[in-house]
C-alpha positions as CSV (number, residue, x, y, z in Angstrom):
1,X,-0.1,-0.2,-0.1
2,X,1.1,3.4,-0.5
3,X,0.8,6.6,1.9
4,X,0.8,10.1,1.8
5,X,1.9,12.0,4.6
6,X,0.8,15.9,5.0
7,X,3.7,17.9,6.4
8,X,3.8,21.1,5.0
9,X,3.2,23.3,7.8
10,X,4.6,25.9,9.4
11,X,4.2,25.1,12.7
12,X,3.7,28.6,14.1
13,X,2.8,27.1,17.7
14,X,6.2,25.4,18.0
15,X,7.9,28.7,17.3
16,X,10.7,29.7,17.6
17,X,12.2,25.9,17.5
18,X,10.5,25.1,14.6
19,X,12.1,28.4,12.6
20,X,15.4,26.1,13.0
21,X,13.9,22.3,12.9
22,X,11.5,21.1,10.9
23,X,8.4,19.9,13.2
24,X,8.5,16.2,11.9
25,X,12.1,16.2,13.3
26,X,11.4,17.2,16.8
27,X,12.3,13.9,18.9
28,X,9.8,12.5,20.9
29,X,11.6,9.8,23.3
30,X,14.6,10.0,21.5
31,X,13.6,9.6,17.6
32,X,12.0,11.8,15.6
33,X,8.6,12.3,15.3
34,X,8.4,11.5,11.3
35,X,10.0,8.0,12.5
36,X,7.1,7.3,14.7
37,X,4.8,7.7,11.9
38,X,7.2,5.6,9.5
39,X,7.1,2.9,11.9
40,X,3.5,2.8,11.8
41,X,3.2,2.5,8.1
42,X,5.9,-0.1,8.0
43,X,3.6,-2.3,10.7
44,X,0.6,-1.9,8.4
45,X,2.6,-2.9,5.0
46,X,2.8,0.4,3.5
47,X,6.0,0.1,1.1
48,X,6.3,3.8,-0.6
49,X,5.3,7.0,1.1
50,X,5.3,10.5,-0.4
51,X,5.8,13.4,2.3
52,X,3.8,16.9,1.1
53,X,6.5,19.3,2.3
54,X,6.9,23.2,2.1
55,X,8.6,24.9,5.0
56,X,12.2,23.8,5.8
57,X,11.8,20.9,3.3
58,X,15.6,20.5,2.4
59,X,16.5,20.2,6.3
60,X,13.5,17.4,6.0
61,X,14.8,15.5,3.1
62,X,18.2,15.9,3.8
63,X,17.6,14.2,7.2
64,X,15.1,11.3,6.1
65,X,16.5,10.8,2.4
66,X,14.8,8.3,0.0
67,X,14.1,5.3,2.4
68,X,12.9,4.1,5.8
69,X,12.9,0.0,7.0
70,X,12.3,-0.7,3.2
71,X,9.7,2.2,2.7
72,X,10.7,4.0,-0.5
73,X,10.5,8.0,0.2
74,X,9.7,10.5,-2.2
75,X,8.4,14.3,-1.6
76,X,6.0,16.5,-3.3
77,X,6.7,20.2,-2.5
78,X,4.5,23.0,-2.8
79,X,4.9,26.3,-4.2
80,X,2.8,27.8,-1.8
81,X,0.4,26.3,0.8
82,X,-2.2,24.5,-0.9
83,X,-4.4,23.4,2.1
84,X,-5.2,19.7,3.1
85,X,-6.9,18.6,0.1
86,X,-4.6,20.6,-2.4
87,X,-1.4,19.1,-1.0
88,X,-3.3,15.4,-1.4
89,X,-3.8,16.3,-4.7
90,X,-0.4,17.8,-5.6
91,X,1.5,14.2,-3.9
92,X,-0.8,11.9,-5.8
93,X,1.0,13.4,-9.2
94,X,4.3,12.0,-7.5
95,X,3.2,8.6,-6.1
96,X,0.7,7.5,-8.8
97,X,-2.5,6.5,-6.5
98,X,-4.7,4.4,-8.1
99,X,-5.6,2.0,-5.3
100,X,-6.7,2.2,-1.4
101,X,-4.7,4.3,0.4
102,X,-3.2,6.0,3.6
103,X,-3.0,9.5,4.2
104,X,-2.4,11.2,7.4
105,X,-1.1,14.2,8.8
106,X,2.5,14.4,9.7
107,X,2.1,15.7,13.5
108,X,0.4,12.8,14.8
109,X,1.4,9.8,16.5
110,X,-1.3,6.7,17.4
111,X,-1.7,3.3,18.3
112,X,-4.3,2.4,16.1
113,X,-4.8,-0.8,14.1
114,X,-5.0,0.1,10.9
115,X,-5.6,-3.4,9.3
116,X,-9.2,-3.7,11.1
117,X,-9.8,0.2,9.8
118,X,-9.2,-1.0,6.1
119,X,-11.5,-4.3,6.8
120,X,-14.1,-1.6,8.0
121,X,-13.3,0.9,5.1
122,X,-13.8,-2.1,2.5
123,X,-17.5,-3.4,4.1
124,X,-18.6,0.1,4.5
125,X,-18.1,0.9,0.4
126,X,-16.8,4.4,1.5
127,X,-14.4,6.6,-0.6
128,X,-12.8,7.6,2.8
129,X,-12.7,6.1,6.3
130,X,-11.5,8.8,9.0
131,X,-9.8,7.4,12.1
132,X,-11.5,9.1,15.5
133,X,-10.5,9.6,18.9
134,X,-12.5,9.7,22.0
135,X,-11.3,12.9,24.1
136,X,-12.2,14.3,27.0
137,X,-12.6,17.8,25.8
138,X,-13.3,18.6,22.1
139,X,-13.6,22.1,22.0
140,X,-10.1,22.4,20.2
141,X,-10.8,20.1,17.3
142,X,-13.2,18.9,14.9
143,X,-15.7,16.8,16.1
144,X,-17.5,14.0,13.9
145,X,-21.3,13.0,14.5
146,X,-22.3,9.5,13.3
147,X,-24.9,8.1,12.7
148,X,-26.0,3.9,13.8
149,X,-23.8,2.5,11.0
150,X,-21.0,4.7,11.9
151,X,-21.1,6.9,8.6
152,X,-20.3,10.6,9.3
153,X,-22.9,12.7,9.2
154,X,-21.2,15.9,10.0
155,X,-18.3,17.9,11.3
156,X,-18.6,20.6,14.0
157,X,-15.3,22.7,14.2
158,X,-14.4,23.2,17.7
159,X,-17.7,23.0,19.0
160,X,-19.3,24.6,22.5
161,X,-20.5,21.6,24.9
162,X,-24.2,22.8,23.7
163,X,-23.7,22.4,19.8
164,X,-23.2,18.5,19.7
165,X,-22.9,15.5,22.4
166,X,-19.9,13.4,20.3
167,X,-16.9,13.7,21.9
168,X,-15.1,12.0,18.8
169,X,-12.5,14.0,17.0
170,X,-10.9,13.5,13.6
171,X,-7.5,12.0,14.3
172,X,-6.3,12.8,10.9
173,X,-5.7,9.3,9.6
174,X,-7.7,8.4,6.7
175,X,-8.2,5.4,4.3
176,X,-8.9,6.9,1.1
177,X,-10.1,5.5,-2.7
178,X,-8.3,7.3,-5.7
179,X,-11.9,8.8,-6.7
180,X,-11.4,11.0,-3.9
181,X,-8.5,13.0,-5.9
182,X,-11.1,13.8,-8.8
183,X,-13.3,16.1,-6.2
184,X,-10.0,18.5,-5.5
185,X,-9.2,21.3,-7.9
186,X,-5.8,21.1,-9.2
187,X,-3.3,23.6,-7.7
188,X,-5.5,25.3,-5.4
189,X,-6.0,25.9,-1.7
190,X,-8.7,23.2,-0.6
191,X,-9.2,21.7,2.9
192,X,-9.9,17.9,3.4
193,X,-12.5,18.9,6.4
194,X,-14.2,22.1,5.5
195,X,-14.4,21.4,1.6
196,X,-14.1,17.5,0.8
197,X,-15.7,15.9,3.8
198,X,-18.8,17.8,4.2
199,X,-19.4,16.5,0.3
200,X,-18.6,13.0,1.2
201,X,-20.8,12.8,4.1
202,X,-23.7,14.2,2.0
203,X,-23.4,11.0,-0.3
204,X,-22.9,8.8,2.7
205,X,-19.7,7.9,1.5
206,X,-18.2,9.0,4.3
207,X,-17.3,6.4,7.7
208,X,-15.5,6.9,10.7
209,X,-13.7,4.2,12.6
210,X,-13.7,5.1,16.3
211,X,-10.3,3.2,17.9
212,X,-9.7,2.9,21.5
213,X,-5.5,3.2,21.4
214,X,-3.8,6.7,22.2
215,X,-3.6,9.8,20.2
216,X,-1.1,12.4,20.3
217,X,-1.9,15.7,18.1
218,X,1.2,17.3,18.6
219,X,0.2,21.1,18.0
220,X,2.0,23.2,20.6
221,X,4.7,22.8,23.2
222,X,2.3,21.3,26.2
223,X,1.3,18.8,23.7
224,X,4.5,18.2,22.8
225,X,6.0,17.3,26.2
226,X,2.8,15.5,26.8
227,X,3.7,13.4,23.6
228,X,6.7,12.3,25.4
229,X,5.8,11.8,28.7
230,X,2.8,9.4,27.7
231,X,5.1,7.3,25.5
232,X,8.2,7.5,28.1
233,X,5.2,5.8,30.2
234,X,4.7,2.9,27.7
235,X,8.0,1.0,28.7
236,X,10.0,2.7,31.4
237,X,12.5,-0.1,31.5
238,X,13.4,0.6,27.8
239,X,14.8,3.9,28.3
240,X,17.1,2.8,31.0
241,X,20.7,3.9,30.6
242,X,22.5,1.2,28.4
243,X,26.2,0.5,27.7
244,X,26.4,3.4,25.2
245,X,25.7,5.7,27.6
246,X,28.3,7.3,30.0
247,X,26.9,7.2,33.5
248,X,29.1,7.6,36.4
249,X,28.2,5.9,39.6
250,X,26.7,7.9,42.2
251,X,23.9,10.0,40.1
252,X,20.1,9.3,40.8
253,X,17.5,8.7,38.8
254,X,13.7,9.0,39.4
255,X,11.6,7.2,36.7
256,X,10.4,7.6,34.2
257,X,13.5,8.7,32.1
258,X,14.8,8.8,28.6
259,X,18.7,8.9,28.1
260,X,20.2,9.2,24.4
261,X,23.1,7.5,23.2
262,X,26.5,8.9,24.2
263,X,25.1,11.1,27.0
264,X,27.1,11.4,30.0
265,X,25.7,12.3,34.1
266,X,28.0,12.8,36.6
267,X,27.9,12.2,40.2
268,X,25.4,13.6,42.3
269,X,23.3,14.8,39.3
270,X,19.7,13.6,39.6
271,X,17.4,12.5,36.5
272,X,13.7,12.4,36.9
273,X,11.0,12.1,37.0
274,X,9.7,12.6,33.2
275,X,12.8,13.6,31.9
276,X,14.1,12.7,28.6
277,X,17.6,13.8,27.5
278,X,18.9,13.5,24.2
279,X,22.3,12.0,22.4
280,X,25.8,13.3,23.3
281,X,24.6,15.6,26.1
282,X,26.0,16.3,29.5
283,X,24.7,16.5,32.9
284,X,27.3,17.6,35.2
285,X,27.4,17.0,38.9
286,X,24.8,18.4,41.0
287,X,22.5,19.7,38.5
288,X,18.8,18.4,38.1
289,X,16.3,17.8,34.8
290,X,12.7,17.1,35.5
291,X,9.7,17.1,33.5
292,X,11.6,18.4,30.6
293,X,12.7,17.2,27.4
294,X,16.0,18.2,25.9
295,X,17.3,17.7,22.3
296,X,20.7,16.7,21.1
297,X,24.0,17.9,22.1
298,X,23.2,19.7,25.4
299,X,25.2,20.6,28.0
300,X,23.4,21.6,31.8
301,X,26.2,23.0,34.1
302,X,27.1,22.0,37.6
303,X,24.2,22.7,40.2
304,X,22.1,24.0,37.4
305,X,18.1,23.3,37.2
306,X,15.9,22.5,34.5
307,X,12.4,21.7,35.3
308,X,9.2,22.1,32.9
309,X,11.1,23.3,30.0
310,X,11.9,22.4,26.3
311,X,15.3,22.7,25.4
312,X,16.5,22.1,21.8
313,X,19.8,21.0,20.2
314,X,23.6,22.6,20.8
315,X,22.4,24.7,23.9
316,X,25.0,25.4,26.8
317,X,23.5,25.8,30.0
318,X,26.4,27.1,32.7
319,X,26.8,26.7,36.5
320,X,24.4,27.1,39.1
321,X,21.7,28.1,36.2
322,X,17.7,28.1,37.0
323,X,15.6,27.4,33.9
324,X,11.8,27.2,35.3
325,X,9.2,25.4,33.9
326,X,7.1,26.9,30.7
327,X,10.5,27.7,29.3
328,X,11.4,27.3,25.6
329,X,15.2,27.3,24.7
330,X,15.9,27.4,21.0
331,X,18.9,26.1,19.3
332,X,22.1,27.2,19.5
333,X,22.2,28.9,22.7
334,X,24.8,29.8,25.5
335,X,23.3,30.5,29.0
336,X,26.1,31.9,31.4
337,X,26.3,31.0,34.8
338,X,24.2,31.9,37.8
339,X,21.5,33.0,35.3
340,X,17.8,32.8,36.5
341,X,15.5,32.1,33.8
342,X,11.8,32.9,34.6
343,X,8.8,30.8,33.9
344,X,7.6,30.8,30.2
345,X,10.2,32.6,29.0
346,X,11.0,31.9,25.0
347,X,14.6,32.7,23.6
348,X,14.8,33.0,20.1
349,X,18.1,30.9,18.3
350,X,21.5,32.1,18.2
351,X,21.5,34.0,21.4
352,X,24.3,34.2,24.4
353,X,22.5,35.0,27.9
354,X,24.2,36.7,30.8
355,X,21.6,38.4,32.8
356,X,18.4,36.9,34.7
357,X,15.2,36.8,32.6
358,X,12.2,37.8,33.9
359,X,8.8,35.5,33.7
360,X,7.0,35.8,30.3
361,X,9.9,37.5,28.5
362,X,10.8,37.0,24.9
363,X,14.1,37.2,23.7
364,X,14.0,37.8,20.4
C-alpha cells in the first residue's frame, strides 16, 4: 500500500524552535516524530510513502533521505500552501495513487490497528474512512457525529458543549479511494476537513472508525511535552541507560526517564521524573533535569536546574543556572553562569544570555 504524509505546515505554535528545526524532526522519546509515523506505516505493510512538504523541506529531506526500513520515500513540494486537500492532490502526481491508500497528518502519533480499519473501510464501501479518537475536551478539534452505521453525518469545528454531544475527534488518519482526488481542484488551496469531507458526508460515502489506542496530536509545546511523557510511560525499562551511555556512579534516576546514546551523567546529578535527554548530552555534577525534554548536544552545568522546559539542540547551560517551568530554549544558545530564567521565558536561536530573565519574557 502507498501512503501520503501531509507535512507542509509552518508549525507556528512550535516557534521559535521550528524556525530552525522542522516539526517532524522534533524528538519524541529520542526518535524524530516522522519515524514514529514510518514505523506505524511499516507495521501496516506500506512500502511507498510521499511527504507533502513546504517549509524547511530541504532540512527534512536531508535527514530522512529516500528510504526508511524498506519504505521508499519521495517528496512533493508545494510552491505555496495548498491546504490539506490541495497538498494531497499534488502528492498524488508524485506517487501515482490508483488503489486504496493511506493519508495522514505528519504531526500525529497514534496507537491504531490500521488492518482492522481497512477491513471496516472495505465493508462500508466508503470513499474515505476517517479514524476518530475519543477525547475529554473536544473544543480544540473538529468533532464527528456518526449515524447508527458509523457513517459521518457532519463535522463540527471546535464545538461549544451545547452544539454537539459527540466527543469523537478527527484523528488526521484516513483510508481513501483514488476517486476522492477527482473532487479536488488542481493547484488550488482546498481543505479536506472543510470542503471535501462535508460533500462526502452528504453522499454517505464518509465513514468513521473510532479507535481506543492513544492519540497524540502535537500542535503546541504543551502537547509536545505530553506526547513525550505519554510514550515514556509505555515502557519505562526500555529507556534506562545502556552500554552506549556514559553514566558515572552516584547519580540518581527517578523514573520515568530517557537518556540518549553517548550522554554523560555525573556524580550527584538527578535525572527525572519525566526527563528526556537526547544524544551527546552532559549533566554535570549536582545538576537536575525533570519534567523536561532536552534535544541532542545539550550541556547542563554543575548545580544547574532545568524543570518543565523544552531545550533544543546545541544549548550550553552554565553553572548554577535555574530554568523554570514553561521555558522554551531554541537551538544554539549559551546561558551564562548563575543566570535565573523565569517561568514561561522564550528564547530565540543564536543568543548568549548573561543576565537574569523575568517571567514571560521573549528574547528575540
